[in-house]
VEXDO-428626 format. One line per field, with one value per residue (C-alpha): residue number from 1; residue in three letters; chain; x, y, z. Coordinates in steps of 0.5 Angstrom, whole numbers, m for minus. Layout:
BEGIN
lumke: (NUM, ...)
tigu: (ala, ...)
nuti: (A, ...)
x: (X, ...)
y: (Y, ...)
z: (Z, ...)
END
This chain:
BEGIN
lumke: (1, 2, 3, 4, 5, 6, 7, 8, 9, 10, 11, 12, 13, 14, 15, 16, 17, 18, 19, 20, 21, 22, 23, 24, 25, 26, 27, 28, 29, 30, 31, 32, 33, 34, 35, 36, 37, 38, 39, 40, 41, 42, 43, 44, 45, 46, 47, 48, 49, 50, 51, 52, 53, 54, 55, 56, 57, 58, 59, 60, 61, 62, 63, 64, 65, 66, 67, 68, 69, 70, 71, 72, 73, 74, 75, 76, 77, 78, 79, 80, 81, 82, 83, 84, 85, 86, 87, 88, 89, 90, 91, 92, 93, 94, 95, 96, 97, 98, 99, 100, 101, 102, 103, 104, 105, 106, 107, 108, 109, 110, 111, 112, 113, 114, 115, 116, 117, 118, 119, 120, 121, 122, 123, 124, 125, 126, 127, 128, 129, 130, 131, 132, 133, 134, 135, 136, 137, 138, 139, 140, 141, 142, 143, 144, 145, 146, 147, 148, 149, 150, 151, 152, 153, 154, 155, 156, 157, 158, 159, 160, 161, 162, 163, 164, 165, 166, 167, 168, 169, 170, 171, 172, 173, 174, 175, 176, 177, 178, 179, 180, 181, 182, 183, 184, 185, 186, 187, 188, 189, 190, 191, 192, 193, 194, 195, 196, 197, 198, 199, 200, 201, 202, 203, 204, 205, 206, 207, 208, 209, 210, 211, 212, 213, 214, 215, 216, 217, 218, 219, 220, 221, 222, 223, 224, 225, 226, 227, 228, 229, 230, 231, 232, 233, 234, 235, 236, 237, 238, 239, 240, 241, 242, 243, 244, 245, 246, 247, 248, 249, 250, 251, 252, 253, 254, 255, 256, 257, 258, 259, 260, 261, 262, 263, 264, 265, 266, 267, 268, 269, 270, 271, 272, 273, 274, 275, 276, 277, 278, 279, 280, 281, 282, 283, 284, 285, 286, 287, 288, 289, 290, 291, 292, 293, 294, 295, 296, 297, 298, 299, 300, 301, 302, 303, 304, 305, 306, 307, 308, 309, 310, 311, 312, 313, 314, 315, 316, 317, 318, 319, 320, 321, 322, 323, 324, 325, 326, 327, 328, 329, 330, 331, 332, 333, 334, 335, 336, 337, 338, 339, 340, 341, 342, 343, 344, 345, 346, 347, 348, 349, 350, 351, 352, 353, 354, 355, 356, 357, 358, 359, 360, 361, 362, 363, 364, 365, 366, 367, 368, 369, 370, 371, 372, 373, 374, 375, 376, 377, 378, 379, 380, 381, 382, 383, 384, 385, 386, 387, 388, 389, 390, 391, 392, 393, 394, 395, 396, 397, 398, 399, 400, 401, 402, 403, 404, 405, 406, 407, 408, 409, 410, 411, 412, 413, 414, 415, 416, 417, 418, 419, 420, 421, 422, 423, 424, 425, 426, 427, 428, 429, 430, 431, 432, 433, 434, 435, 436, 437, 438, 439, 440, 441, 442, 443, 444, 445, 446, 447, 448, 449, 450, 451, 452, 453, 454, 455, 456, 457, 458, 459, 460, 461, 462, 463, 464, 465, 466, 467, 468, 469, 470, 471, 472, 473, 474, 475, 476, 477, 478, 479, 480, 481, 482, 483, 484, 485, 486, 487, 488, 489, 490, 491, 492, 493, 494, 495, 496, 497, 498, 499, 500, 501, 502, 503, 504, 505, 506, 507, 508, 509, 510, 511, 512, 513, 514, 515, 516, 517, 518, 519, 520, 521, 522, 523, 524, 525, 526, 527, 528, 529, 530, 531, 532, 533, 534, 535, 536, 537, 538, 539, 540, 541, 542, 543, 544, 545, 546, 547, 548, 549, 550, 551, 552, 553, 554, 555, 556, 557, 558, 559, 560, 561, 562, 563, 564, 565, 566, 567, 568, 569, 570, 571, 572, 573, 574, 575)
tigu: (met, ser, val, ala, glu, thr, gln, glu, asn, ser, ser, glu, val, ser, gln, leu, ser, thr, ser, glu, glu, val, gly, ser, gln, glu, asp, gln, pro, thr, leu, val, his, pro, trp, pro, tyr, leu, glu, glu, phe, phe, glu, leu, val, gly, cys, lys, asn, asn, ser, phe, arg, met, arg, cys, lys, leu, cys, ala, pro, lys, tyr, his, glu, leu, met, ala, phe, lys, asn, ser, pro, ser, asn, leu, lys, lys, his, ile, glu, lys, lys, his, pro, thr, arg, leu, glu, arg, tyr, thr, gln, leu, thr, ser, ala, ser, leu, lys, arg, lys, ser, ser, thr, glu, gly, ser, leu, ala, pro, pro, ser, lys, gln, thr, lys, leu, trp, glu, thr, gln, arg, val, ser, gln, ala, ser, val, asp, lys, val, val, leu, lys, phe, val, val, gln, gly, leu, his, pro, pro, his, ile, val, gln, gln, gln, gly, phe, ile, asp, leu, val, gln, his, leu, arg, pro, asn, thr, asn, val, met, thr, arg, asn, thr, ile, val, asn, lys, val, thr, lys, ala, ser, thr, glu, met, lys, arg, lys, leu, lys, ala, thr, leu, ser, glu, ile, glu, phe, ile, ala, thr, thr, thr, asp, cys, trp, thr, ala, his, arg, arg, ser, phe, ile, gly, val, thr, ala, his, trp, phe, asn, pro, gln, thr, leu, gln, arg, ser, cys, ala, ala, leu, ala, cys, lys, gln, leu, lys, gly, ser, his, thr, phe, ser, ala, leu, ala, gly, ala, leu, asn, asp, ile, his, thr, glu, phe, asn, ile, arg, glu, lys, ile, val, arg, thr, thr, thr, asp, asn, gly, ser, asn, phe, leu, lys, ala, phe, arg, ile, tyr, gly, gln, thr, asp, glu, asn, asn, asn, pro, glu, pro, val, gly, glu, ser, asp, gly, glu, glu, asp, asp, gly, gly, gln, asn, asp, asp, asp, asp, asp, glu, glu, glu, ser, phe, glu, gly, val, glu, phe, val, asp, ala, gly, ala, leu, leu, asp, glu, asp, asp, tyr, leu, glu, tyr, gln, leu, pro, lys, his, his, cys, cys, ala, cys, his, leu, leu, asn, leu, val, ser, thr, val, asp, ala, leu, lys, ala, glu, val, lys, pro, leu, tyr, lys, arg, val, ser, arg, ser, thr, phe, ala, lys, cys, ser, ser, leu, trp, asn, lys, ser, ser, arg, ser, thr, thr, ala, ser, glu, val, ile, glu, asp, his, cys, lys, leu, gln, leu, leu, arg, pro, val, ala, thr, arg, trp, asn, ser, leu, phe, ser, ala, val, glu, arg, met, val, arg, ile, thr, arg, glu, gln, gly, glu, gly, ala, leu, ala, ala, val, cys, ser, glu, leu, asp, thr, pro, lys, phe, thr, pro, val, glu, leu, ala, phe, leu, ala, glu, tyr, ala, asn, thr, met, ser, pro, val, ala, lys, ala, leu, asp, val, leu, gln, gly, glu, thr, ser, val, gln, met, gly, trp, leu, val, pro, thr, ile, thr, leu, leu, lys, thr, lys, leu, gln, gln, leu, asn, val, ala, ser, lys, phe, cys, glu, pro, leu, ile, ala, ala, leu, leu, ser, gly, leu, glu, lys, arg, phe, gly, glu, met, leu, thr, asp, pro, glu, leu, ile, ala, ala, ala, ile, leu, val, pro, lys, phe, lys, thr, cys, trp, thr, ser, asp, glu, asn, ile, leu, lys, leu, gly, leu, ile, phe, arg, pro, lys, arg, ala, cys, thr, ala, ser, lys, asn, phe, glu, asn, gln, leu, leu, leu, arg, leu, asn, lys, ala, tyr, trp)
nuti: (A, A, A, A, A, A, A, A, A, A, A, A, A, A, A, A, A, A, A, A, A, A, A, A, A, A, A, A, A, A, A, A, A, A, A, A, A, A, A, A, A, A, A, A, A, A, A, A, A, A, A, A, A, A, A, A, A, A, A, A, A, A, A, A, A, A, A, A, A, A, A, A, A, A, A, A, A, A, A, A, A, A, A, A, A, A, A, A, A, A, A, A, A, A, A, A, A, A, A, A, A, A, A, A, A, A, A, A, A, A, A, A, A, A, A, A, A, A, A, A, A, A, A, A, A, A, A, A, A, A, A, A, A, A, A, A, A, A, A, A, A, A, A, A, A, A, A, A, A, A, A, A, A, A, A, A, A, A, A, A, A, A, A, A, A, A, A, A, A, A, A, A, A, A, A, A, A, A, A, A, A, A, A, A, A, A, A, A, A, A, A, A, A, A, A, A, A, A, A, A, A, A, A, A, A, A, A, A, A, A, A, A, A, A, A, A, A, A, A, A, A, A, A, A, A, A, A, A, A, A, A, A, A, A, A, A, A, A, A, A, A, A, A, A, A, A, A, A, A, A, A, A, A, A, A, A, A, A, A, A, A, A, A, A, A, A, A, A, A, A, A, A, A, A, A, A, A, A, A, A, A, A, A, A, A, A, A, A, A, A, A, A, A, A, A, A, A, A, A, A, A, A, A, A, A, A, A, A, A, A, A, A, A, A, A, A, A, A, A, A, A, A, A, A, A, A, A, A, A, A, A, A, A, A, A, A, A, A, A, A, A, A, A, A, A, A, A, A, A, A, A, A, A, A, A, A, A, A, A, A, A, A, A, A, A, A, A, A, A, A, A, A, A, A, A, A, A, A, A, A, A, A, A, A, A, A, A, A, A, A, A, A, A, A, A, A, A, A, A, A, A, A, A, A, A, A, A, A, A, A, A, A, A, A, A, A, A, A, A, A, A, A, A, A, A, A, A, A, A, A, A, A, A, A, A, A, A, A, A, A, A, A, A, A, A, A, A, A, A, A, A, A, A, A, A, A, A, A, A, A, A, A, A, A, A, A, A, A, A, A, A, A, A, A, A, A, A, A, A, A, A, A, A, A, A, A, A, A, A, A, A, A, A, A, A, A, A, A, A, A, A, A, A, A, A, A, A, A, A, A, A, A, A, A, A, A, A, A, A, A, A, A, A, A, A, A, A, A, A, A, A, A, A, A, A, A, A, A, A, A, A, A, A, A, A, A, A, A, A, A, A, A, A, A, A, A, A, A, A, A, A, A, A, A, A, A, A, A, A, A, A, A, A, A, A)
x: (m94, m100, m99, m104, m100, m94, m97, m99, m92, m89, m94, m92, m85, m86, m90, m85, m79, m83, m85, m77, m75, m80, m78, m71, m72, m76, m70, m65, m64, m65, m58, m56, m51, m45, m43, m49, m46, m43, m50, m50, m44, m45, m51, m50, m52, m50, m45, m39, m35, m32, m33, m39, m41, m42, m45, m42, m48, m43, m42, m49, m52, m46, m47, m40, m40, m34, m32, m30, m28, m33, m28, m25, m28, m21, m23, m29, m24, m19, m25, m27, m20, m19, m25, m29, m23, m28, m32, m26, m27, m34, m32, m27, m32, m37, m32, m29, m36, m38, m31, m33, m41, m42, m49, m52, m55, m48, m47, m54, m52, m45, m44, m43, m36, m32, m30, m23, m20, m15, m9, m11, m9, m5, 3, 7, 14, 20, 21, 13, 14, 21, 17, 12, 17, 20, 14, 12, 19, 19, 12, 12, 19, 21, 28, 32, 33, 25, 26, 31, 26, 23, 16, 16, 20, 14, 9, 11, 13, 6, 2, 7, 11, 17, 19, 26, 26, 31, 36, 38, 44, 39, 34, 38, 41, 34, 32, 39, 37, 30, 32, 37, 32, 27, 32, 33, 26, 25, 31, 28, 21, 24, 29, 22, 19, 21, 19, 19, 17, 20, 19, 24, 24, 29, 27, 30, 27, 30, 36, 38, 37, 33, 32, 27, 26, 20, 18, 12, 10, 5, 4, 5, 1, m5, m4, m5, m1, 5, 10, 15, 20, 27, 31, 29, 36, 40, 43, 49, 52, 49, 43, 47, 45, 51, 50, 43, 45, 50, 45, 40, 45, 47, 40, 38, 45, 44, 37, 39, 34, 38, 36, 29, 27, 22, 21, 23, 18, 21, 18, 21, 27, 32, 37, 33, 32, 39, 41, 37, 38, 46, 46, 39, 37, 38, 38, 36, 42, 41, 47, 49, 51, 59, 61, 66, 70, 78, 81, 87, 91, 92, 99, 102, 106, 113, 119, 125, 131, 134, 134, 132, 126, 124, 124, 120, 115, 113, 112, 105, 103, 100, 102, 97, 96, 94, 91, 87, 84, 82, 79, 74, 67, 65, 58, 58, 60, 52, 47, 40, 33, 28, 25, 18, 16, 11, 4, 1, 7, 6, m1, 0, 5, 0, m5, 0, 5, 2, m5, m1, 0, m8, m6, m4, m11, m12, m19, m18, m12, m16, m22, m17, m12, m18, m22, m16, m14, m20, m20, m13, m15, m21, m16, m11, m16, m19, m13, m10, m16, m20, m25, m25, m26, m32, m35, m35, m38, m44, m45, m43, m45, m38, m31, m26, m21, m14, m10, m3, 3, 5, m2, m6, m12, m12, m13, m19, m22, m22, m25, m30, m32, m33, m38, m41, m43, m45, m50, m53, m53, m53, m49, m51, m47, m40, m42, m43, m37, m33, m36, m35, m28, m27, m24, m26, m33, m34, m37, m43, m38, m32, m37, m39, m32, m31, m36, m34, m27, m29, m33, m27, m22, m26, m24, m17, m18, m22, m16, m11, m15, m15, m8, m6, m10, m5, m9, m13, m9, m4, 0, m6, m10, m5, m7, m15, m15, m11, m15, m22, m19, m17, m24, m28, m24, m26, m33, m33, m29, m36, m40, m35, m35, m29, m25, m23, m16, m15, m18, m13, m7, m9, m10, m3, 0, m3, 0, 7, 8, 4, 4, 9, 6, m1, 3, 7, 5, 7, 2, m3, m2, m3, m9, m12, m11, m15, m22, m25, m22, m20, m21, m27, m23, m21, m24, m17, m16, m8, m8, m11, m7, 0, m2, m5, 1, 6, 11, 14, 21, 23, 27, 34, 33, 40, 41, 38, 42, 34, 33, 32, 27, 23, 24, 21, 15, 14, 15, 11, 10, 17, 19)
y: (m2, 3, 10, 8, 2, 6, 11, 5, 2, 9, 10, 3, 5, 12, 8, 3, 8, 12, 7, 4, 12, 12, 5, 7, 14, 9, 5, 10, 12, 19, 23, 27, 32, 30, 37, 40, 46, 47, 47, 55, 54, 47, 43, 35, 32, 25, 20, 17, 11, 14, 21, 26, 30, 37, 44, 50, 55, 61, 60, 61, 62, 58, 50, 48, 41, 39, 32, 31, 25, 22, 23, 30, 37, 39, 40, 44, 49, 49, 51, 57, 59, 59, 62, 65, 68, 73, 68, 64, 67, 65, 58, 58, 60, 55, 49, 52, 52, 45, 42, 45, 43, 36, 35, 28, 27, 28, 20, 19, 25, 23, 17, 10, 9, 3, m2, m3, m9, m13, m12, m4, m3, 2, 1, 0, 3, m1, 3, 2, m5, m5, m1, m6, m11, m8, m7, m14, m16, m11, m12, m20, m20, m25, m27, m23, m29, m30, m25, m30, m36, m38, m38, m31, m29, m32, m29, m22, m23, m26, m20, m15, m18, m16, m14, m15, m17, m15, m19, m21, m16, m10, m12, m11, m5, m2, m4, m1, 5, 6, 4, 10, 15, 13, 14, 21, 23, 20, 24, 30, 29, 27, 33, 38, 34, 36, 31, 23, 17, 10, 3, m3, m10, m16, m23, m29, m33, m38, m39, m31, m25, m19, m12, m7, 0, 4, 12, 15, 23, 28, 32, 39, 41, 36, 34, 27, 21, 18, 13, 10, 4, 6, m1, m8, m12, m18, m17, m21, m24, m25, m20, m17, m10, m7, m10, m7, 0, 0, m2, 3, 8, 7, 7, 14, 17, 15, 19, 24, 24, 22, 29, 29, 22, 23, 16, 9, 3, m4, m10, m12, m16, m16, m14, m8, m6, m6, m3, 3, 3, 4, 8, 11, 19, 20, 28, 34, 34, 26, 24, 19, 21, 21, 14, 17, 23, 24, 27, 30, 35, 42, 45, 50, 53, 52, 50, 46, 45, 40, 33, 29, 34, 32, 25, 26, 29, 23, 19, 20, 19, 12, 9, 6, 2, 7, 1, m1, 5, 6, m1, 1, 2, 9, 8, 14, 10, 10, 15, 12, 16, 16, 9, 6, m1, m4, m3, m9, m14, m12, m13, m20, m21, m19, m24, m30, m30, m26, m29, m36, m33, m34, m42, m41, m42, m50, m49, m45, m49, m55, m53, m49, m54, m59, m55, m53, m60, m62, m56, m57, m64, m62, m57, m62, m67, m61, m59, m66, m69, m68, m73, m69, m63, m65, m68, m62, m58, m63, m62, m55, m52, m48, m50, m49, m44, m46, m42, m39, m39, m32, m29, m29, m26, m33, m36, m32, m32, m40, m40, m35, m40, m46, m41, m39, m46, m48, m42, m43, m51, m53, m57, m63, m61, m61, m67, m71, m69, m71, m78, m79, m76, m80, m74, m73, m69, m63, m62, m57, m54, m53, m50, m45, m44, m43, m38, m34, m34, m31, m26, m24, m24, m20, m13, m15, m17, m11, m7, m10, m9, m2, m1, m5, m1, 2, 8, 12, 10, 15, 16, 19, 13, 9, 11, 12, 5, 1, 6, 4, m4, m4, m1, m6, m12, m9, m9, m16, m18, m17, m22, m27, m34, m38, m33, m28, m31, m29, m22, m21, m23, m19, m13, m14, m15, m9, m5, m8, m7, 0, 3, 8, 10, 11, 17, 19, 27, 26, 21, 24, 30, 26, 23, 30, 33, 27, 30, 23, 23, 30, 29, 24, 18, 19, 22, 22, 30, 28, 24, 30, 35, 32, 32, 39, 42, 38, 42, 38, 39, 41, 36, 39, 40, 43, 37, 37, 32, m19, m9, m5, m9, m10, m2, 0, m5, m2, 6, 6, 13, 15, 12)
z: (m173, m173, m169, m164, m162, m162, m157, m153, m152, m151, m145, m142, m142, m139, m133, m132, m132, m127, m123, m123, m121, m115, m113, m113, m109, m104, m103, m102, m95, m93, m93, m86, m86, m83, m81, m79, m76, m84, m87, m87, m92, m95, m98, m98, m105, m104, m103, m107, m104, m98, m99, m99, m105, m102, m106, m104, m102, m103, m110, m112, m117, m120, m118, m115, m112, m108, m105, m97, m94, m89, m83, m84, m87, m89, m97, m95, m91, m96, m101, m96, m96, m103, m106, m100, m95, m92, m89, m86, m80, m79, m81, m76, m71, m73, m72, m66, m63, m65, m62, m55, m55, m53, m56, m54, m61, m64, m64, m68, m73, m75, m80, m77, m76, m79, m74, m73, m76, m72, m77, m77, m69, m67, m68, m62, m61, m59, m53, m50, m51, m47, m42, m41, m40, m35, m31, m32, m29, m23, m21, m21, m18, m24, m25, m31, m35, m36, m42, m45, m45, m51, m49, m47, m53, m57, m53, m54, m62, m62, m59, m63, m69, m71, m64, m61, m54, m49, m46, m39, m39, m42, m37, m31, m33, m34, m27, m24, m28, m26, m19, m19, m21, m16, m11, m13, m14, m7, m4, m7, m4, 3, 3, 3, 9, 16, 20, 19, 22, 20, 22, 22, 22, 21, 19, 16, 9, 5, 9, 8, 13, 11, 14, 12, 13, 11, 12, 14, 13, 12, 5, 7, 2, 2, 10, 7, 9, 5, 6, 2, 2, 4, 4, 4, 3, 5, 12, 12, 19, 26, 28, 33, 36, 33, 26, 26, 29, 23, 18, 20, 21, 13, 11, 14, 12, 5, 4, 9, 14, 20, 23, 21, 24, 30, 32, 29, 31, 32, 35, 42, 40, 45, 39, 37, 44, 46, 39, 41, 48, 47, 40, 41, 42, 50, 49, 45, 41, 39, 42, 48, 54, 55, 58, 63, 64, 65, 71, 71, 75, 73, 70, 75, 70, 73, 70, 72, 69, 73, 70, 76, 77, 70, 71, 78, 74, 70, 77, 77, 70, 68, 61, 57, 51, 46, 41, 47, 47, 40, 40, 46, 44, 46, 43, 39, 33, 30, 32, 32, 33, 39, 39, 40, 41, 36, 40, 36, 38, 45, 45, 42, 47, 52, 49, 49, 54, 59, 58, 60, 67, 68, 69, 76, 78, 78, 76, 70, 68, 68, 64, 59, 57, 56, 52, 47, 47, 44, 39, 37, 35, 31, 27, 26, 23, 18, 16, 14, 11, 6, 8, 15, 12, 8, 14, 18, 12, 12, 19, 21, 14, 15, 15, 21, 22, 24, 28, 26, 31, 29, 29, 36, 32, 28, 35, 37, 30, 30, 37, 35, 29, 33, 38, 32, 29, 36, 36, 29, 28, 36, 40, 36, 30, 34, 37, 31, 28, 34, 33, 26, 26, 33, 37, 44, 45, 48, 55, 56, 61, 56, 50, 56, 57, 49, 49, 55, 52, 46, 49, 54, 48, 43, 46, 45, 38, 36, 39, 35, 29, 30, 31, 25, 21, 15, 13, 18, 25, 28, 34, 37, 37, 42, 49, 48, 45, 50, 56, 53, 52, 60, 61, 57, 61, 68, 66, 63, 70, 74, 70, 68, 71, 68, 65, 72, 72, 64, 65, 71, 67, 61, 65, 69, 62, 59, 65, 65, 57, 56, 63, 61, 54, 58, 62, 56, 55, 48, 47, 51, 47, 40, 43, 45, 38, 34, 33, 34, 41, 44, 52, 52, 52, 60, 66, 69, 70, 71, 65, 61, 64, 62, 55, 55, 58, 53, 49, 43, 42, 34, 31, 28, 20, 19, 14, 7, 5, m12, m7, m13, m16, m10, m8, m15, m14, m7, m9, m16, m15, m16, m22)
END
């Protein structure tokens, strides 16, 4: 081979290597310093596996290269501590400033994080699994034996292999323990509250009787309304007034709030009314009036040694059976707080029981019964037949609402829906539905009556919605709401064509059931103290005067002193 050929081959090789080097540099991505705040000390050289190759600038002119993991610069800190201890304070300042600073470009500067694999998830301890299972049982009110069902065990172990599932006895013990701790915290909270209001109800379900009690108060620091469930337990035996009084007295005593309760609100059942009438608060010391006083003669202090005189001294004495006296009920066995009737229940009675008295007028009775009979026929058809529901939706574009016997508002909503259908789809829609379902058709008079009935009962329904509120409604809303309701009904009476008897019956019912409340100085004062109302809800100066001169009596605060699972569910904040 000649020299010329050798030089030519060597030039081709050098050109090829140069082009390959340039290509490799072009393919290599630009490296970005993973910790820009440390550029003062370290320079990024390259990457190797899961680490960065860093050159220490402080070691210059000596070339010193270090390896640092991609997720931590701890090796760099160790190098500073070992080789450059005088710069450690500066290194700490740089890292601290970086932790405090939330840079928007931090995500783009950081290396891409590795996606977490399913098998690399954080380990869950046995205690946390037990806690979640306990919460599942409590929140769902599940029977304790659900934890022993094979399907539940498979579910837990599939989500967290090698996990032990609690037994039924363990879950029962944990529920009991959590309930005890919840009650302890609740008692501690109530011990710091000066005034408390309670509500009570009694009902029957699944052939068992239950009594429920809730407590309501204002947080002294935040002035926010707070509430808790005190009891929801089975009440055995008949719902007599003495049984209810005993159950309430036991619950109040258990939480040491008997002397702090301002009022207890219940429905208007005769058993509740009698319990509070006999055992309720009647004087400022929360003691009932004495049933009777014994009369006796004073001893003159004389002495008589004669046997005859001693026998004569017993002639005026009446002997009675001591056992019979002990068996007599002196109505001091239980002590209940002041009673307040549920305003929503009273308003329901006004809308149902008192409204029926309007039927003493023959014309109103005839139109009302005829109209509601046809409405009931449609409601029954729509609820019992899917075909009827489809026919109604095709013609009316809406479904009918069926009333519920225990909720008067549902009757108003059902009537309002029919009025809305007539207004939007025309009278022909209901006529077509009645024809296809073979039910009596509505006459124009009956449709007009439905519209006026809905217009008349609308203020009552709105007042009931206001009083049923759970967050913003206070005692001060009661008197203004009922007062404004009476005013609106009186205004509607002027232009009423069919419902004059109904309006008269409603006004009479409001006066009978709310008359004493509307003149109660305490309730009037509560209304005046509400910023929304103040004194603008009435123009009667005598009514306002009763509230303005009212001085509340302070409560005695001498005392500092299937249910567990439900209470835990209701009182989440206390366990």
